[in-house]
Backbone bond lengths (Angstrom), bond angles and torsions (degrees), N, CA, C in turn:
res aa  C-N    CA-C-N  psi(-1)  N-CA   C-N-CA  omega(-1)  CA-C   N-CA-C  phi
1 X - - - 1.463 - - 1.527 109.74 -
2 X 1.291 117.43 131.89 1.453 122.82 178.99 1.523 109.24 -87.28
3 X 1.336 117.43 114.37 1.462 121.85 179.86 1.524 112.87 -83.48
4 X 1.327 117.21 4.22 1.464 123.00 175.56 1.533 111.83 60.82
5 X 1.329 115.92 38.99 1.460 121.48 178.92 1.525 112.80 -106.08
6 X 1.332 117.21 -0.02 1.455 120.68 179.84 1.535 110.92 -59.39
7 X 1.331 115.49 127.32 1.463 124.06 178.19 1.524 114.14 66.55
8 X 1.318 117.64 11.39 1.460 120.28 170.37 1.532 108.11 -86.31
9 X 1.319 116.70 144.55 1.456 121.76 -177.89 1.519 109.79 -98.68
10 X 1.330 115.61 123.69 1.463 121.07 -177.95 1.522 109.50 -123.39
11 X 1.313 116.19 131.19 1.457 123.50 175.58 1.522 108.75 -92.88
12 X 1.328 116.59 132.77 1.469 121.60 177.97 1.525 108.22 -128.93
13 X 1.323 117.31 121.73 1.469 120.33 174.68 1.524 109.05 -95.46
14 X 1.324 115.44 158.23 1.463 119.83 -177.61 1.511 111.85 59.19
15 X 1.349 116.13 43.37 1.470 121.13 -169.47 1.518 114.41 -91.31
16 X 1.325 118.74 3.06 1.463 119.82 -173.55 1.517 114.25 -84.06
17 X 1.333 117.90 -9.32 1.469 119.93 -178.50 1.519 109.71 -163.06
18 X 1.332 115.66 172.81 1.461 121.84 170.87 1.507 114.97 56.48
19 X 1.332 115.55 -136.38 1.462 122.15 -176.15 1.524 111.26 -63.35
20 X 1.332 117.42 -39.06 1.459 119.83 -179.79 1.510 112.72 -62.91
21 X 1.328 116.26 -42.75 1.466 120.21 178.83 1.526 110.59 -68.41
22 X 1.321 117.56 -42.81 1.467 120.53 179.17 1.529 111.04 -62.45
23 X 1.326 116.92 -38.89 1.464 121.03 177.76 1.527 110.59 -65.63
24 X 1.329 116.35 -43.50 1.459 120.57 178.00 1.522 110.72 -60.56
25 X 1.317 116.84 -44.37 1.470 121.27 179.25 1.542 110.61 -59.65
26 X 1.320 116.48 -43.14 1.462 120.36 -178.53 1.528 111.39 -68.81
27 X 1.326 116.41 -38.20 1.461 120.12 178.55 1.521 111.62 -65.97
28 X 1.328 116.83 -40.18 1.465 120.30 176.79 1.524 110.12 -61.68
29 X 1.326 116.95 -41.83 1.464 120.68 178.41 1.525 111.76 -63.10
30 X 1.351 116.38 -27.72 1.470 120.97 179.05 1.527 112.27 -85.56
31 X 1.345 117.13 -1.51 1.456 120.28 176.17 1.514 115.00 92.12
32 X 1.339 117.28 11.53 1.460 119.94 -179.58 1.523 111.36 -78.47
33 X 1.328 115.51 155.84 1.460 121.90 166.97 1.527 107.57 -88.77
34 X 1.327 116.66 146.42 1.459 120.73 -170.94 1.521 111.29 -123.90
35 X 1.331 115.71 134.31 1.461 122.45 164.91 1.525 105.65 -117.31
36 X 1.317 116.56 111.05 1.464 121.22 -172.90 1.517 110.16 -119.56
37 X 1.330 115.80 143.82 1.456 119.44 177.33 1.522 110.49 -136.64
38 X 1.315 114.47 159.07 1.463 124.11 174.43 1.519 106.05 -162.63
39 X 1.305 116.87 167.52 1.465 118.95 -179.66 1.533 111.58 -71.14
40 X 1.338 117.12 -34.94 1.455 121.92 -176.97 1.527 108.84 -103.46
41 X 1.323 116.99 103.63 1.465 120.67 -174.75 1.523 111.87 -67.55
42 X 1.324 118.47 -38.29 1.466 120.74 179.75 1.528 110.37 -62.62
43 X 1.308 116.57 -43.20 1.471 120.36 178.62 1.523 110.57 -65.30
44 X 1.324 116.20 -39.57 1.467 120.57 178.65 1.524 110.65 -62.76
45 X 1.334 116.86 -46.39 1.462 119.87 179.78 1.521 111.85 -60.26
46 X 1.339 116.16 -42.95 1.461 119.42 179.86 1.521 110.75 -63.21
47 X 1.324 117.13 -40.00 1.467 121.02 -179.55 1.523 111.05 -65.74
48 X 1.327 116.88 -46.14 1.463 120.19 -178.62 1.526 111.18 -67.68
49 X 1.330 116.71 -36.02 1.470 120.39 178.24 1.525 112.10 -63.16
50 X 1.330 116.81 -22.01 1.467 120.61 -179.34 1.522 113.05 -80.31
51 X 1.330 117.53 -7.24 1.464 121.60 -176.78 1.522 110.26 -85.31
52 X 1.314 116.71 124.97 1.462 121.19 175.98 1.526 109.88 -62.27
53 X 1.304 116.22 132.73 1.461 120.45 176.57 1.509 114.37 84.50
54 X 1.344 117.57 3.26 1.463 119.69 179.07 1.523 109.66 -71.13
55 X 1.327 116.32 117.44 1.458 122.66 -178.48 1.527 109.00 -103.42
56 X 1.330 119.01 113.67 1.469 120.94 -177.96 1.524 113.81 -53.58
57 X 1.317 117.14 -28.31 1.461 120.32 -179.51 1.527 111.69 -69.80
58 X 1.337 116.89 -17.80 1.458 121.50 -177.69 1.529 112.19 -112.14
59 X 1.334 116.39 14.17 1.461 120.65 -176.43 1.524 109.73 -134.35
60 X 1.315 116.12 129.32 1.467 122.33 175.85 1.529 107.63 -114.23
61 X 1.324 116.49 124.56 1.459 121.68 -177.74 1.525 110.00 -117.66
62 X 1.336 115.74 144.89 1.458 119.50 178.79 1.521 110.35 -155.06
63 X 1.332 114.38 147.87 1.466 119.99 168.33 1.521 107.10 -80.25
64 X 1.329 116.46 131.77 1.463 119.23 -177.08 1.519 110.20 -156.00
65 X 1.316 116.18 129.31 1.459 122.66 170.24 1.517 106.43 -92.19
66 X 1.325 117.58 109.91 1.456 120.56 -172.58 1.525 113.15 -69.72
67 X 1.322 117.96 -10.58 1.465 119.84 174.52 1.527 111.93 -84.61
68 X 1.335 117.27 -6.29 1.463 122.75 -179.74 1.528 108.62 -101.91
69 X 1.321 116.08 109.40 1.469 120.27 -174.10 1.515 112.32 -59.98
70 X 1.325 117.86 -41.69 1.457 120.82 -178.56 1.527 111.48 -63.41
71 X 1.339 116.95 -42.76 1.462 120.14 178.78 1.523 110.94 -63.57
72 X 1.331 116.11 -40.55 1.461 120.08 -179.27 1.528 110.46 -65.44
73 X 1.308 117.72 -44.37 1.462 120.29 -179.02 1.526 111.23 -64.37
74 X 1.327 116.57 -36.58 1.466 120.06 176.41 1.522 110.90 -65.26
75 X 1.319 117.16 -43.86 1.462 121.92 179.68 1.530 111.35 -63.44
76 X 1.319 116.47 -48.64 1.464 120.50 -178.70 1.526 110.63 -64.67
77 X 1.331 116.78 -41.52 1.454 119.86 178.83 1.515 112.27 -61.62
78 X 1.337 116.52 -42.30 1.464 120.53 179.43 1.526 111.11 -66.30
79 X 1.328 116.90 -40.80 1.468 120.76 180.00 1.520 111.30 -65.22
80 X 1.333 116.37 -46.88 1.464 120.28 -179.90 1.529 110.69 -64.66
81 X 1.329 116.98 -37.72 1.452 120.08 178.86 1.510 112.46 -66.85
82 X 1.322 116.80 -39.21 1.466 120.05 -177.90 1.523 111.92 -69.80
83 X 1.343 116.77 -41.55 1.463 119.61 -173.64 1.525 113.93 -104.33
84 X 1.337 116.69 0.38 1.457 119.39 176.49 1.510 114.49 81.22
85 X 1.310 118.02 15.22 1.457 121.18 178.62 1.510 111.85 150.12
86 X 1.335 116.01 -179.63 1.467 122.86 177.10 1.521 107.63 -138.38
87 X 1.325 116.61 130.49 1.460 121.91 -178.79 1.528 113.28 -105.11
88 X 1.331 116.36 -26.78 1.456 119.30 -176.46 1.510 111.53 -147.97
89 X 1.317 115.11 156.82 1.459 121.45 -176.34 1.524 108.60 -142.02
90 X 1.346 115.68 125.56 1.463 121.49 176.14 1.522 107.67 -114.71
91 X 1.321 116.05 109.03 1.469 122.20 -179.47 1.524 107.45 -92.06
92 X 1.326 115.08 98.42 1.458 120.05 -168.35 1.523 114.37 -118.32
93 X 1.336 118.35 -15.46 1.462 119.52 -175.95 1.531 110.03 -58.42
94 X 1.329 116.23 129.81 1.459 118.56 -178.53 1.505 112.90 -174.51
95 X 1.303 114.68 173.65 1.456 122.61 177.58 1.513 106.89 -162.89
96 X 1.340 116.26 173.72 1.463 121.54 176.07 1.519 109.43 -124.83
97 X 1.314 116.20 140.19 1.462 122.14 177.00 1.526 107.94 -103.93
98 X 1.327 116.20 103.93 1.459 121.54 -178.68 1.531 108.58 -84.55
99 X 1.348 115.42 92.17 1.465 120.26 -178.96 1.525 109.38 -165.62
100 X 1.341 117.54 138.22 1.460 119.53 173.13 1.518 110.14 -72.59
101 X 1.319 116.61 164.64 1.461 120.65 -176.80 1.520 112.72 -56.45
102 X 1.322 116.81 -39.41 1.467 120.44 -175.61 1.518 112.48 -64.68
103 X 1.333 117.43 -20.50 1.460 120.42 -179.48 1.535 111.67 -113.40
104 X 1.320 116.24 24.86 1.459 121.39 179.65 1.524 109.53 -112.23
105 X 1.321 116.56 128.44 1.461 120.54 -179.74 1.528 111.11 -84.69
106 X 1.322 115.54 161.89 1.463 119.81 176.56 1.525 110.79 -60.52
107 X 1.335 116.56 -37.56 1.463 120.52 179.67 1.529 111.05 -63.96
108 X 1.332 116.82 -38.95 1.469 120.07 177.85 1.522 111.21 -66.52
109 X 1.319 116.61 -38.85 1.466 120.39 178.85 1.526 110.05 -62.71
110 X 1.330 115.81 -47.76 1.466 119.38 179.93 1.528 111.09 -62.22
111 X 1.333 116.71 -39.83 1.462 120.44 -179.01 1.525 111.33 -64.80
112 X 1.334 117.39 -39.03 1.466 120.36 179.17 1.531 111.42 -64.32
113 X 1.334 116.66 -46.44 1.462 119.29 179.76 1.530 111.11 -68.64
114 X 1.321 117.05 -35.59 1.456 121.05 178.39 1.527 110.53 -60.30
115 X 1.328 116.43 -47.39 1.459 120.09 -178.10 1.523 111.44 -69.47
116 X 1.319 118.15 -46.14 1.462 119.98 -175.63 1.525 111.68 -67.54
117 X 1.336 117.57 -42.33 1.470 119.94 -176.93 1.532 111.58 -81.66
118 X 1.323 116.98 -56.58 1.462 118.85 -176.60 1.526 112.13 -74.58
119 X 1.335 117.36 -22.57 1.459 119.93 175.38 1.509 112.57 -61.91
120 X 1.314 116.63 -24.78 1.463 121.54 173.81 1.523 111.32 -98.58
121 X 1.325 116.49 -51.84 1.458 120.65 -171.45 1.529 112.36 -62.68
122 X 1.328 118.50 -39.10 1.461 119.98 178.11 1.523 111.52 -58.58
123 X 1.329 116.43 -42.80 1.459 120.82 179.87 1.526 111.44 -68.81
124 X 1.329 116.12 -43.78 1.467 119.47 -176.68 1.518 110.97 -64.80
125 X 1.320 118.06 -46.43 1.464 117.91 -177.17 1.531 111.90 -70.67
126 X 1.341 117.18 -30.38 1.464 119.06 176.80 1.520 111.63 -69.41
127 X 1.340 116.74 -35.11 1.470 121.41 -175.53 1.517 113.03 -95.80
128 X 1.325 118.22 -1.59 1.467 120.38 -171.78 1.523 112.96 -56.49
129 X 1.322 117.35 -46.28 1.457 119.35 -178.70 1.511 112.60 -62.80
130 X 1.325 116.22 -42.13 1.465 120.27 179.19 1.521 110.93 -66.32
131 X 1.324 117.23 -41.32 1.465 120.54 178.31 1.524 111.15 -63.83
132 X 1.329 116.69 -38.85 1.468 120.30 179.54 1.523 111.39 -64.86
133 X 1.334 115.83 -32.27 1.471 120.17 -179.94 1.520 112.42 -79.22
134 X 1.330 116.47 -13.68 1.462 120.87 -178.03 1.527 110.90 -79.56
135 X 1.308 115.33 163.73 1.466 121.39 172.20 1.523 107.65 -84.98
136 X 1.325 117.00 105.79 1.460 122.62 179.53 1.535 112.18 62.74
137 X 1.318 115.60 59.85 1.456 120.46 175.34 1.522 111.19 -62.30
138 X 1.335 115.96 150.04 1.462 119.85 -175.70 1.521 110.88 -144.78
139 X 1.332 115.38 142.21 1.459 123.27 175.22 1.520 108.22 -123.52
140 X 1.335 115.87 135.19 1.469 120.67 172.13 1.526 108.06 -123.68
141 X 1.316 116.13 119.09 1.457 121.80 173.20 1.524 108.36 -91.83
142 X 1.325 115.93 120.08 1.462 120.27 176.90 1.526 107.54 -83.35
143 X 1.315 115.43 113.21 1.458 122.00 -174.53 1.527 108.01 -125.40
144 X 1.307 118.44 -156.57 1.458 121.11 -176.32 1.518 111.21 -145.58
145 X 1.306 115.78 155.60 1.457 121.75 175.96 1.524 110.69 -61.00
146 X 1.330 116.49 -21.77 1.467 121.04 173.40 1.524 111.95 -54.82
147 X 1.315 117.76 -25.65 1.463 120.86 -178.98 1.524 111.73 -63.81
148 X 1.328 116.79 -23.51 1.465 121.29 179.45 1.529 112.55 -116.72
149 X 1.295 116.31 -14.20 1.466 121.53 -174.82 1.532 108.13 -138.39
150 X 1.344 117.41 77.30 1.468 120.35 -172.59 1.518 112.92 -67.47
151 X 1.339 114.46 155.01 1.458 122.32 177.07 1.522 109.00 -122.42
152 X 1.351 117.90 135.49 1.471 120.49 178.44 1.523 112.65 -58.62
153 X 1.352 117.27 -31.60 1.461 120.41 -179.91 1.526 112.25 -71.06
154 X 1.321 115.75 -15.38 1.466 121.82 -179.83 1.525 109.06 -131.75
155 X 1.313 115.51 47.97 1.465 121.13 -168.97 1.525 113.09 -59.85
156 X 1.315 117.35 -51.00 1.460 119.97 -175.98 1.521 110.89 -73.60
157 X 1.332 117.39 -39.18 1.462 119.86 176.02 1.528 110.22 -60.72
158 X 1.333 117.68 -41.37 1.462 121.28 177.62 1.521 110.75 -59.27
159 X 1.335 116.85 -44.84 1.465 120.75 -178.95 1.530 111.23 -65.76
160 X 1.337 116.53 -42.29 1.459 119.58 179.72 1.522 111.37 -65.88
161 X 1.324 116.47 -37.24 1.464 119.45 178.73 1.529 111.39 -70.52
162 X 1.326 117.69 -33.71 1.462 120.28 174.27 1.524 110.61 -63.21
163 X 1.333 115.87 -39.51 1.463 119.60 177.37 1.530 110.98 -63.28
164 X 1.337 117.13 -40.64 1.462 120.46 178.85 1.527 111.10 -65.65
165 X 1.324 117.55 -38.96 1.466 119.98 178.43 1.522 110.20 -62.65
166 X 1.310 116.32 -43.31 1.458 120.56 177.82 1.527 110.46 -62.02
167 X 1.342 116.26 -45.67 1.459 120.90 179.51 1.522 111.61 -62.15
168 X 1.326 116.54 -37.18 1.467 120.37 179.57 1.519 111.17 -60.78
169 X 1.329 117.04 -40.31 1.465 119.91 177.07 1.525 110.66 -63.91
170 X 1.340 116.86 -39.55 1.464 120.18 177.66 1.523 110.55 -65.96
171 X 1.316 117.34 -41.16 1.464 121.10 176.40 1.529 110.63 -59.43
172 X 1.322 116.37 -44.91 1.468 120.24 -178.42 1.518 110.88 -59.15
173 X 1.326 116.05 -41.36 1.462 120.48 178.80 1.529 110.60 -66.47
174 X 1.324 116.06 -43.38 1.461 121.83 -175.37 1.529 111.55 -70.00
175 X 1.340 116.77 -46.25 1.461 120.31 -174.79 1.526 113.55 -81.05
176 X 1.334 117.15 -8.62 1.467 119.31 177.78 1.525 110.92 -60.62
177 X 1.326 116.11 -31.67 1.467 119.60 178.36 1.521 111.86 -63.36
178 X 1.338 116.40 -24.89 1.473 121.33 177.39 1.524 112.40 -86.69
179 X 1.332 116.61 -7.76 1.461 120.04 -172.96 1.517 112.69 83.04
180 X 1.337 117.06 13.63 1.466 122.24 -179.52 1.522 110.14 -99.69
181 X 1.313 115.90 130.39 1.458 121.71 179.06 1.530 110.31 -92.98
182 X 1.349 117.25 145.91 1.462 122.45 178.65 1.517 108.49 -134.89
183 X 1.321 116.21 122.13 1.464 121.83 -179.04 1.528 110.53 -136.52
184 X 1.323 114.90 169.43 1.462 121.48 178.42 1.519 110.94 -122.28
185 X 1.320 115.06 146.23 1.459 121.39 164.05 1.525 106.56 -113.08
186 X 1.325 115.94 123.45 1.460 121.76 -176.87 1.519 108.85 -104.22
187 X 1.327 115.73 110.08 1.467 118.86 -177.33 1.516 111.70 -94.40
188 X 1.328 113.99 156.49 1.450 121.70 173.32 1.515 109.11 -101.08
189 X 1.315 117.46 -135.19 1.466 120.86 179.28 1.526 108.37 -83.75
190 X 1.329 115.70 119.10 1.458 121.98 -176.21 1.522 109.00 -120.38
191 X 1.315 115.89 136.48 1.462 122.76 -178.16 1.528 109.42 -73.20
192 X 1.328 115.35 91.86 1.460 121.33 178.65 1.525 108.92 -127.49
193 X 1.308 116.09 -179.40 1.461 120.79 -179.05 1.506 113.37 -58.77
194 X 1.326 117.03 -30.20 1.456 120.82 -179.56 1.524 111.40 -61.43
195 X 1.344 116.21 -44.80 1.463 120.20 178.90 1.520 111.30 -72.27
196 X 1.327 117.93 -33.59 1.464 120.25 176.74 1.526 110.52 -62.80
197 X 1.328 116.40 -39.27 1.461 119.72 178.32 1.522 111.46 -67.11
198 X 1.322 116.98 -38.14 1.465 119.87 177.10 1.529 111.21 -65.23
199 X 1.323 115.66 -37.63 1.463 120.09 176.72 1.524 110.90 -62.08
200 X 1.320 116.17 -46.89 1.461 120.22 -178.67 1.525 112.10 -64.30
201 X 1.327 116.77 -30.28 1.467 120.67 -179.35 1.522 112.68 -86.92
202 X 1.339 117.91 -7.82 1.463 120.82 -173.22 1.520 113.95 -76.27
203 X 1.341 117.28 -25.45 1.463 120.16 -177.59 1.524 113.26 73.19
204 X 1.322 117.86 14.21 1.459 121.39 -178.61 1.530 111.90 -70.92
205 X 1.344 115.28 152.13 1.462 120.14 174.80 1.531 111.04 -87.28
206 X 1.318 117.23 -7.12 1.461 121.84 -179.81 1.523 111.16 -77.18
207 X 1.342 116.03 156.03 1.455 118.26 169.91 1.526 108.41 -79.72
208 X 1.347 116.19 171.85 1.456 119.18 -172.63 1.527 112.11 -61.77
209 X 1.336 117.71 -41.02 1.465 120.21 -177.85 1.517 111.47 -62.46
210 X 1.337 116.59 -44.17 1.463 119.85 -179.86 1.528 110.78 -68.66
211 X 1.329 115.92 -40.51 1.467 120.62 179.52 1.525 110.97 -62.40
212 X 1.330 116.57 -46.40 1.461 120.13 -178.99 1.525 111.39 -69.16
213 X 1.337 117.51 -32.49 1.467 120.31 177.36 1.524 110.93 -66.04
214 X 1.323 116.38 -36.45 1.468 120.14 176.42 1.527 110.95 -63.43
215 X 1.316 115.88 -42.44 1.461 119.72 178.58 1.519 110.31 -66.13
216 X 1.330 117.11 -41.43 1.461 120.77 178.46 1.532 110.90 -59.64
217 X 1.333 116.72 -41.22 1.467 120.37 178.39 1.518 110.73 -66.33
218 X 1.345 116.52 -42.45 1.460 121.07 179.86 1.524 111.40 -62.54
219 X 1.328 116.98 -36.57 1.473 121.11 -178.80 1.523 112.75 -84.42
220 X 1.317 118.12 -4.13 1.457 120.62 178.36 1.511 114.33 74.80
221 X 1.332 117.14 34.51 1.466 120.65 178.39 1.530 108.79 -79.50
222 X 1.308 116.71 116.77 1.461 121.07 -172.90 1.525 112.56 -58.53
223 X 1.318 117.64 -38.58 1.468 120.60 -178.32 1.523 112.98 -79.02
224 X 1.318 117.69 -7.28 1.462 121.67 171.43 1.520 115.96 73.83
225 X 1.327 117.80 21.55 1.471 119.98 -179.12 1.509 109.77 -156.39
226 X 1.344 116.01 166.88 1.458 121.49 170.19 1.531 108.55 -74.23
227 X 1.321 115.73 155.65 1.452 119.99 172.15 1.520 110.46 -83.80
228 X 1.317 116.20 174.00 1.471 121.63 175.77 1.520 109.14 -109.14
229 X 1.316 115.38 158.58 1.464 119.89 178.32 1.529 111.18 -60.64
230 X 1.316 116.68 -35.70 1.469 120.38 179.62 1.527 111.69 -65.83
231 X 1.332 116.65 -33.18 1.467 119.96 179.33 1.525 111.78 -70.47
232 X 1.321 116.86 -23.24 1.461 120.86 173.65 1.528 110.37 -85.25
233 X 1.319 116.50 -37.87 1.470 120.80 -177.72 1.526 111.76 -61.30
234 X 1.328 117.60 -36.80 1.463 119.86 -175.50 1.526 112.74 -59.37
235 X 1.347 120.79 -51.33 1.466 118.30 177.53 1.521 113.31 -65.61
236 X 1.335 118.07 -30.14 1.466 119.79 175.54 1.516 109.98 -60.46
237 X 1.324 116.04 -51.27 1.460 120.85 -178.34 1.530 110.61 -63.70
238 X 1.308 117.65 -37.89 1.462 121.42 178.70 1.527 111.34 -62.92
239 X 1.334 116.95 -40.41 1.470 119.98 179.35 1.523 111.89 -69.36
240 X 1.334 117.53 -24.89 1.461 120.71 176.16 1.518 112.41 -75.15
241 X 1.306 117.06 -21.67 1.460 121.64 -175.33 1.527 111.42 -67.22
242 X 1.342 117.28 140.72 1.464 119.92 172.61 1.530 112.91 -57.65
243 X 1.327 117.48 -20.63 1.464 120.00 177.76 1.528 111.83 -67.59
244 X 1.342 116.74 -16.33 1.471 121.13 174.59 1.529 110.52 -97.11
245 X 1.319 116.12 27.95 1.454 121.72 -171.03 1.509 116.45 -65.09
246 X 1.344 119.12 -9.93 1.468 120.99 178.83 1.529 111.00 -110.93
247 X 1.337 116.31 17.16 1.456 120.98 -178.51 1.519 109.32 -114.24
248 X 1.322 116.34 115.34 1.457 121.15 175.68 1.517 110.03 -151.76
249 X 1.335 115.23 154.63 1.463 121.01 178.06 1.510 113.95 70.52
250 X 1.318 117.05 22.13 1.457 119.70 -178.16 1.522 110.67 -125.09
251 X 1.329 116.29 177.60 1.463 120.82 179.56 1.519 109.68 -140.51
252 X 1.333 114.71 151.62 1.461 122.07 177.78 1.520 108.37 -119.72
253 X 1.331 116.92 125.07 1.467 121.47 175.42 1.525 109.98 -79.94
254 X 1.328 116.74 131.90 1.446 121.96 172.53 1.530 105.89 -129.27
255 X 1.350 115.15 78.77 1.454 119.48 -171.04 1.513 115.52 -139.21
256 X 1.318 117.41 14.89 1.457 119.49 176.63 1.514 114.22 66.36
257 X 1.331 117.28 18.99 1.452 120.92 178.84 1.517 114.30 90.75
258 X 1.347 117.40 17.23 1.468 119.91 -178.64 1.524 112.22 -76.20
259 X 1.327 117.78 -22.36 1.455 120.81 -178.61 1.519 111.93 -65.62
260 X 1.322 116.41 129.82 1.464 121.15 -179.82 1.537 112.15 -113.56
261 X 1.305 116.70 -1.32 1.452 119.71 -179.03 1.527 109.98 -83.67
262 X 1.311 117.01 163.83 1.466 122.47 -179.75 1.535 108.38 -102.07
């Protein structure tokens, strides 16, 4: 199926690993041009170089802290200048703070909200003009089911993600006047480097598959396993497609059935 992404320019933040890298790989396979950023440029370059079919002439890479407005505007300006515009934006930079409220500092709380809110808003406002000039511009905020179903073990991350979900709906309403669509993909537990590091630090005698299956059971994941980055990337790329041109202000759960809300 042709998703009509050939020669469209898509910006992806947090592209050096996990969901961001998987999304970038899928977009390249669909023929898109890529502007990708991450905090560590060397790591980003190595990751992108590992993608089959990655053409340096069609890829713009930059180190960028998405919480820094000036850095984001410089990155977006350079990407739009190089490729003549921007058609899509994937706001993916993120992390989770595994800590109950009683063990969370004020600095950690501020950092979580800073990353979740400005990690999206800085990119969207910098790219807004370019997206408005595009044919069916699209934004996808990579968020989490925690935004609707908070966990005490991730209290502040849950709250920050709820704020981003709310903001995404406001963005969708605001940018509709430009013809730009804004949607969310809400992920559950995904097998990325973050979980691999937690496994290595756990001291468990189990192998990774058994350890992750135990966590999946504890969290009530109906499919009984973690998801893969590729399983999250697919709905992201689909929402960027012009074929999704009548979809805005909504969200797609990619959580193996962990969502319990209606």
